[in-house]
C-alpha positions, 0 to 999 in steps of 0.5 A: 686633563687629569682631575688633579690638574684642575684648580679650585675655580675650575672645580667650582665651575664644574660643580655648578654645571653638574648641578644644572646651573650653567649656560653656554653662549654659542659662538667662536669665543666660549662664554659660560654663565652660572646663575646669570653671572659670567665665569672666568673666560680662561677657566671656561676655555680650559674646561671646554678645550679639555673636554670637561664641559659642552653644550647640552644641545646644538645652538645658533651663534648667540644662543644661550644653551644649558651646559653639561659635563661631558661623558669623559668628565663624568668618567674621570670623576667616577674613576677619581672617586673610586681611586680615593675611596 
């Protein structure tokens, strides 16, 4: 997914994750909490399946673990900033 395809909600979620405010719930159904509140499941699923966010470390089902941007996400944003600068 190209950064231009992200909606405002997805961009806000990515910003929160980049700031270290997101926690992923490990399990078959993705869940992401930002500042203790649960995020839109559709947006979170798109970001995980699109390769934008992942767990910072392995976890057992039911564990909350810090979320982080993937290397691909960081690279995509760096490239987008370079193209618009």
